[in-house]
N, C-alpha and C positions, 0 to 999 in steps of 0.2 A: 332856707338856703340848702343847696345840694351839698352832700358830703360823700366821702368814700367812693364806692363803686358807681353810684348815681352821678356824682360829679365827673368821674373819669369817663363814663359813658357819654355824657352830654358834651364834654370837651372834645372827645374823639370824634363824635358826630359832627360837631361844628368844624373841626379841622378837616375831616375828609370831605365835607361839603364845600370846602374852599374858603371858609370864613376864618382865615389864618389869624388876623389881628384880634378878632373877637375870642378865638380859642386860646390864644397865647396865655393870658392871665389864668384861665381856667386850667390849662395844662400845667402851669406852674403850681397851682394849688393841688392838683391831682398828684403831681410828682412828690409832694410832701407826705402823701399817704404811704404807709409802709407796704401794703399788699404782701405781707409775709407769706400768706398761703397761696399767692398767685404771682410767682416771680416772672412768668411770661407776660403777664399784664403790666407789671412794673416796667419791664424792658420796653414794651410797646409804647408806654406813656413817655418814658425818657427819650426814646427815639423820635416820637412825634413832637415832643417839646423842643428837642434840638433842631429838628427840621423847621419848625415854626419860627424859632429864634433866628435861624439863618435866613429864612424867607423875609423876615421883617428887619433884617440888618443888625440884629443883636448878636454879633459875633462872640462877644465875651460870654454871654449867657450860653450860647451853643457850645462853646469850648468847655465851660464849666460842667454843663450837663453831660456831655460826652465823656469828659474825664471821670466824672462820678460813675457813669455807666460802666466804663472800662474797669474802674477800680472795684465796683460792686459785682460785675459780671465779666470777668476777664476773658471768657470764651465767647462773648457776644461779638461775633465777627463783624456784623454791620456797624456796631459802635466803634470798633477798632479801626475799620476802614474809613468811616466818616471823620473820625478824629485825625487819622493820618492825612487825609485829603485837606482838612482844615489847616493842619500844621505844615504841610508840605513846603509852602513858600516862606513862612515866617519862622518855623522851627524845624528845619529838615532833619537834624540829628534826632530830635525827639520823635519825629514821624517815623524814621527808619527803625528806631528802637522799639516801636510798637509791634513791628512785624518780626 
C-alpha cells in the first residue's frame, strides 16, 4: 500500500486527471500525513481534498477541511476565500469575519 509522499502523489494525479471520486479517499488519507517539512505540499493536498469533497457533494467534509486549513495556515488566501464562499449563504457573519 502507498504511504506518505507516494500516496499524496498518486492521489493528486488521480484528482488532476479528473477521477475525483476515486481520488477523494486517497486525498483524505494523504491529508492525515503531517508533511512537516513540506507545508506547501500539505496546503495543496488540503485544497485538493476540499475541492474534491465539494465536487462530490460532501459539503461537511469540505467545510471541515477548509476550516482546518485556515486554522493551520491562516495566511493561505485560497483556503480563506473558498471557506468564505462556502459560508456566504449559510453563515454570512462567519464568512465576513474571515476577511
